N, C-alpha and C positions, 0 to 999 in steps of 0.2 A: 596413377589416375588415367581412366580410359579416354578421357577427352578434357583437356584443361581449358575449354572455352568458358569464359565468364561473361554473362550478359548482365549489364547494368542498366536497369529500367529507371528513367528519370521523369518525375512529374514536372509540370510547369513551376517556374520560379524557385527552382531548387537552390540550396546552398552549394556553392562551388566545392567546398571542403567535403561535403557529404559524398561527393563523387571523386574529387582528387585525392582524398585521403586514402581510401581502399586502393585506388589505381596506383598510387605511388608505392604502396606496400608490394603489390603483385609485380609491378614493374621492376622494383628493386630485387625481388626474388629471382626474376629472370636473368639479371646480370650477376648475382651473387650466390645463388644456390645451385649446386650441380643437379641436373635433371629437371629443374623448373622451367616449364615453357608455357606459361599462362598466355592465352590469347583473349583479347577484349573486344567487346562490341557494346557500344552505347546506343540504347533504343528509347524511343519515346512514343507516345500514342500516335502522333501524325507523322513522325520523322521530320527530317530537315533541321533548321537551326532551332535549338531549344534555349529559351532565354532563362538565365539564372537570375537569382535575387539581386545580384550586384550589376546586372546588365550585360554581363558577358554572354555571348551566345556560343553553344557547343553543337557541333554538327551530329545529328543522330539518325539511326535507321528506324523505319517504321516497325513497331514490335510485331505487327501482324505478318511481316515478311519473315520472321525468324522461325526456322523449322527446328523441332526437337530432334535429338536430345541435346541439352546443354549441361555442362557439368555443375555450374554454380549460377543461380539467378539471385541478383541483389537489387532490391528496390530502395532508392535513395529518398530522402526527405524532400519536401517541397511544399507547394500550396495544395493542401489535401482536398479542398473543395473543388478544385479544377481537376485533380487527379483522379477522383472517383468516377470517371466515365465508365459506363458499362463495357466499352470496348477495351479500355486499359486494364481493367479488372479481369475481364475474361481472359485476355492473352496472358496475364501474369499467372492466373490459374492454369491455363493451358500448358505453359512452359514448366511451371512448377511440378506438374504431374510426373514428368520424366527426369527432372533434375536430381543430381545426387544430393544437393543441398540448396536450400532456399533461405534468403536472409534479407534483412532490412536494416537501414541505417536511420536513426532518429525517427520521425513520424512516418517514414515509409512503412512502418509496421501497420499503419491503418489500412493500407492497401492489402497487406497480407490478411489482415483480419476481415476486411470486406470480402475477400476471395474465399473465405472460410478455411484458410490455411493455418490459422492459429487456434481453431477450436480445440479445446481440451489441452491446450499447450500452456506452458509457463512462458511469458514473454516480457520484454521491457520496451521502452520508448523513452523520449525526452521526458524528464521528470515533471515538466510543466503540463504535459499532455496526458500523464498517466491516468489521472482521475476521470478524464473524459473517455479514454479508451475503455477503462473499467466499466463505465456506465453504457457505453454504446455497444460493447461486445462482452456481455456477462459470461460467455462460454470461455473467455481467455482469462487465465490467471496472471494478472498484471503485477510485476515486481517493479515499483517505481525507483528503487535504489540501485538496481543491477547496472554495471557498465555494459555488459553483454551477457546473453544467455544462449545456451545451445540446449534444445530439447529435441532429441532424436535428430532428424536432419534439418531441423528449422532453427535458424540463428537469428536473434534480434539484438540490436544494440541501442544504446542511449543517444543522447544528442551530439551531432556534428563530429567532434573529434573521436568519439567513441567507435566511429567507423574504422579508424586506424587500429584500435584494439581488436575489433572483430576480424579484420583482415590478417592481422598478425597471428590470431588464434587459428585461422584457417591454414595459414602457411605452416604453423607448427603441427597442425593435425596432418598435413600432407607430407612434410618433409623433416619434421622434428623440431624440438624447441631450440636447439643450437642454431639451426638455420634461421628461425624467427628472430633469435637474439641478435644475430649478425645484422639482420635488417633493421632492427630497432635501433642498434648503435649507429648504423649508417643514417638513419632518419633523426637521430638524437631525440627518441622518445622511449618511454618505458616499455618493456616487453609485455608487461601486464600490470596495470595499476591495482594496488590493494584497496579494499574497501569498496563502497559504492559511489554512485555519482552525487549523492547528497554530500558525502564527505568531501568529494573533490571539488564541488561547487564552492566549498568553503576554502579549500586549499588554493584553488585558482584565484578566488577573490583576494587572497592574501598577496598576490603578485601585483595587485593594482591598488594597494593601500594608498590612500591620499597623502599621508604625511611622510616625507622623506625619511625622518628618523625611524619611523616604523618599518619601512622597507629596508633600511640598513640593519635594524635589529633582526629581521627575518632571515637576511643573508647570514648574519653572524651566528644565529641559532644553527642553522644548517652546518656551518663550518666548525661548531664547538659542541657537537653532540655528546662528547664524553665528559663534558664539564657540568657543574651545577647549573641547572636551568630552571631553578625554582623561581617563584614570583618575586621574591625579594632580590635575587641576583639580577633578573631582568629589569625590575624597576630601578635598580641602581644604575644599570647600563643606560637606561633611558633618562636618568635624572627625574624620575617621577616617584610619587608615592605609590605603594602597592595598589591602593584603591584606584588611582588615576590610571595606572597601567592596565588594570582589569577593565576600567570603563573605555579606555582607547581601543583595546583588543575587541570588546564587545561591539563597539561602534563601528570599526572599520572592517573587522574580520568575521564577526558573528559568532566568535568562540572565546572562551577564556584563554589566558596564556598557557595554562597547564594543558588544556585540550589541544591547543595548537602544537605545543612541544610534543605531545604524545603522537599526534598525527605524523609529525615529520620523523620521529623515531621509528614508528611502525613502517612508514614508507622506506626508510633507509635499510631497515631489517629485511623487509621483502626483497629489495634489490639484491642484497648480499646473499640471501638464501637462494635466489634464482641464478645468480651469475658466479658464484664461488663455491668452493668445497670447504670453506671454513666451518668449524664446529658451531653449534648453536651457542655454546658458551662464549666463544670468540666473537660471534656476531652480536650477541647481547652486550658484551663489554664495548665493542666498537660504536654501538649505538647509544650508549649511555645508560643502560639498564644495570642495576645493582647486581643482578645475577640472572641466569637463564630462566628461573622459575618466574621472576618478575615479568620478563618478556613473554613467557608462555601465558601468563594470566592476562596480559594486554591483548595478545592475539585472540584468546578465548573470549574476552569481554567485548572487544571491538570488531573482530573479523569473524567470529564464530568458527575459528579453526585453530590449528596449533602451528608452531614454526616447522616442525617436521612434516605435518600434513601439507603445508603450503610448498615446501620444497619438493615433496613427492609429486605434487600436482604438475610441476614443470618437468620432472623426469619421466613421467608416464608416457608422454608422446615420443620421447627418444627411445624408451624401452620397446613400445609398440613397433617403431620403425626398425630397431635392430632385430627384433624377433621376425618380422616379415622378410628382411633381407637375408636372414640365416636359413630360411626354409628352401 
């Protein structure tokens, strides 16, 4: 990287995690990845203390004082009505012109769109704001389901925690997938979540199921993927009828028992494909699929990819890195 300076532009009333998530990834890279030397600068329209949604204040530099070039410009989410000042949008556009890559977290994408940086691009934002973005900026191809999207040198991510996914992908692009995987393990997060934010809004909702027996069952499912996890077996474990079990899952998780089990198996399979050299057959068996073909069909149906393609995606960055260092 010619200049590892990362400028994070924050609008008023930002979510702390929009900023802290990506910063934690880059900070971890500095201490764990050979050759990583990311430097950070947090800026706002006026500079000085920037108030977050939780009331915490973060000291910032005026964005007008930043001189290009910067390596990476990231606009976080926040109160968009207050963020859309002509000055803030102008300086985001000014810095983006010479940046190696430009990115947004959550509804920070609206600032990029207002600056004209997303015209003709495929982009994402928080799923609750996707329809509004599509209406306000018809020149942007809005994908409401993606966790993050890279279109050329423009990167956009979904809501809040997706900023971590975005930053991990950037580290993988800079230093290889294994480096990003080491950071993900340190932060106790996934290197890349499979599927889209709609799917994960359901899976995350599962973690706050109201009934204690349901939470216990969800933990049990994760630990017993190789076993029969049909509706009858789950209903027996919950001491409910199959109809009652289905009603409970729909009410608390928004999915059927079969859909939830498939989501968990897909998630486990993705992690093994990314982090091990096990064969597809071995991974299929470890995740409770009857055979590799069954897992293949699940990947194609739910993720529009295949197990081998998913694995290759994570090897590609390492292969690019190896090719560049051998030259």
